[in-house]
C-alpha positions in Angstrom: 133.9 -174.5 -45.9 130.3 -175.3 -45.2 127.6 -172.8 -45.0 127.2 -173.4 -41.3 130.9 -172.8 -40.7 130.8 -169.6 -42.6 127.8 -168.4 -40.6 129.6 -169.3 -37.3 132.7 -167.4 -38.4 130.6 -164.4 -39.4 128.9 -164.4 -36.0 132.2 -164.7 -34.2 133.6 -161.8 -36.3 130.6 -159.6 -35.4 131.0 -160.4 -31.7 134.7 -159.5 -31.8 134.0 -156.3 -33.7 131.2 -155.3 -31.2 133.2 -156.1 -28.1 136.6 -154.8 -29.1 135.8 -151.1 -28.6 134.3 -152.0 -25.2 137.5 -153.8 -24.1 139.6 -150.9 -25.4 137.6 -148.5 -23.1 137.9 -150.8 -20.1 141.7 -151.2 -20.5 142.1 -147.5 -20.9 140.4 -146.8 -17.5 142.3 -149.6 -15.8 145.8 -148.4 -16.7 147.8 -147.8 -13.5 149.1 -144.3 -12.6 152.7 -143.9 -13.4 154.8 -141.3 -11.7 157.4 -140.2 -14.4 158.9 -137.4 -12.3 159.0 -136.6 -8.7 161.3 -134.1 -6.8 161.6 -133.8 -3.0 164.1 -131.0 -3.2 163.5 -128.0 -1.0 163.5 -124.8 -3.1 165.1 -121.4 -2.2 162.3 -118.9 -1.6 161.8 -116.1 -4.2 160.2 -112.8 -3.5 156.4 -112.6 -3.8 156.5 -110.7 -7.1 158.8 -113.2 -8.9 157.3 -116.5 -8.0 158.6 -119.6 -9.7 156.3 -122.6 -9.7 158.8 -125.6 -9.9 157.6 -129.0 -11.1 157.4 -131.4 -8.2 155.5 -134.3 -9.7 154.3 -135.6 -13.1 152.0 -138.6 -13.3 150.4 -140.2 -16.3 147.0 -142.0 -16.4 145.7 -139.6 -13.7 143.1 -137.0 -12.9 142.2 -134.7 -10.0 140.5 -136.0 -6.9 137.5 -133.6 -7.4 135.6 -134.8 -4.4 138.5 -133.8 -2.1 139.1 -130.5 -4.0 135.4 -129.5 -3.7 135.5 -130.1 0.1 138.9 -129.2 1.4 137.5 -128.4 4.8 135.9 -131.8 5.1 139.0 -133.6 4.0 141.8 -132.1 6.1 141.7 -134.6 9.0 142.2 -133.5 12.5 144.8 -130.8 12.1 145.3 -128.0 9.6 148.8 -128.5 8.4 150.8 -129.4 5.3 150.5 -133.1 6.1 146.7 -132.8 6.2 146.4 -130.6 3.1 148.8 -132.3 0.6 146.8 -135.5 0.1 143.9 -133.4 -1.2 146.1 -132.3 -4.1 147.5 -135.7 -5.0 146.4 -137.4 -8.2 143.7 -140.0 -8.6 143.4 -142.6 -11.4 142.3 -141.3 -14.8 143.3 -140.7 -18.4 145.1 -137.4 -18.2 148.7 -136.1 -17.3 148.9 -134.7 -13.9 151.4 -132.0 -12.9 152.1 -130.6 -9.5 154.0 -127.4 -9.0 155.1 -125.6 -5.8 156.1 -121.9 -5.6 158.2 -121.2 -2.5 158.2 -117.5 -1.7 158.8 -114.9 1.1 155.8 -113.0 2.4 154.5 -110.9 5.3 151.9 -112.0 7.8 150.8 -110.3 11.0 154.0 -108.3 11.4 156.3 -111.3 10.7 158.6 -110.4 7.8 160.1 -112.9 5.5 157.9 -115.9 6.3 158.1 -118.7 3.8 154.9 -119.6 1.9 154.1 -122.3 -0.6 151.6 -122.1 -3.4 150.6 -125.4 -4.9 149.4 -125.5 -8.5 148.0 -128.6 -9.9 147.5 -128.9 -13.7 146.0 -131.7 -15.8 146.5 -131.9 -19.5 145.5 -134.2 -22.3 148.3 -136.1 -24.1 149.0 -133.1 -26.4 149.7 -130.7 -23.5 146.5 -128.8 -23.7 145.5 -127.7 -20.2 142.1 -129.3 -19.3 141.9 -127.9 -15.7 144.1 -126.4 -12.9 143.8 -125.4 -9.3 146.0 -123.1 -7.1 146.1 -122.9 -3.3 148.4 -121.2 -0.7 149.2 -124.1 1.7 149.9 -121.8 4.7 146.5 -120.1 4.7 145.3 -122.2 7.6 142.3 -120.2 8.5 138.9 -121.9 8.0 137.0 -122.2 5.8 140.0 -123.3 3.7 137.9 -123.6 0.6 138.0 -119.8 0.3 141.6 -119.8 -1.0 141.1 -122.4 -3.8 141.4 -120.9 -7.2 140.3 -122.8 -10.3 141.3 -122.1 -13.9 138.7 -120.8 -16.3 141.2 -120.6 -19.3 140.6 -122.5 -22.5 143.0 -123.6 -25.2 146.2 -123.0 -23.2 149.1 -125.3 -23.8 151.4 -126.2 -20.9 154.9 -125.0 -21.6 158.0 -124.0 -19.7 157.9 -120.4 -18.6 154.1 -120.1 -18.8 152.8 -117.2 -16.7 150.1 -118.4 -14.3 148.0 -115.4 -15.2 147.2 -117.1 -18.5 145.3 -119.7 -16.5 142.7 -117.1 -15.5 142.5 -118.5 -12.0 139.3 -117.6 -10.2 138.0 -118.2 -6.7 134.7 -120.0 -6.4 133.8 -118.9 -2.9 134.6 -115.2 -2.6 133.8 -112.4 -0.2 134.1 -109.5 -2.6 133.8 -109.6 -6.5 137.0 -107.6 -6.8 138.9 -110.4 -5.1 137.5 -113.1 -7.4 140.5 -113.3 -9.9 143.9 -114.3 -8.7 146.0 -111.2 -9.3 149.4 -112.7 -8.5 151.8 -113.7 -11.2 154.5 -116.4 -11.5 155.9 -118.7 -14.1 156.0 -122.4 -14.4 159.3 -124.2 -14.5 159.0 -127.7 -16.1 162.7 -128.6 -15.9 
């Protein structure tokens, strides 16, 4: 092998070594979202004190759509209903695992006893199951500004597991009227199966 050929091979090897990490990053971001679980089953409502957050969707290569979450009122469309709210909580592309849970429960509102409500909880984890972020929202609170009912997790080092009590997520409201209403005081457990 000539000196010139060795130099060319060395240059090619350096170029490959320098560009390989770049292509690895590009391919990681371009992985398509894959829904690995989805349930459309209607759940039997529980009582308010024993909420069960049932897994409705699990998507890999995902993330939250933070722009929609940070401006629920600007992203609801023309009417305030479930069809207008649900797309806000759907996953965007990313590098995390997205989970969507729904808790169906009976509650009381304006003299109406036994009305069905739905809390949506979205959770994103890394590949080890460590919770990176979470949001909780009651879908039937249709009184603007809607942003006032969005709770965000402030917990750290929590691992997603079956039976996890949502209180361990330390869900706090960003926009609040009164400091005593800042922390979500409700309880409920996650059901991954």
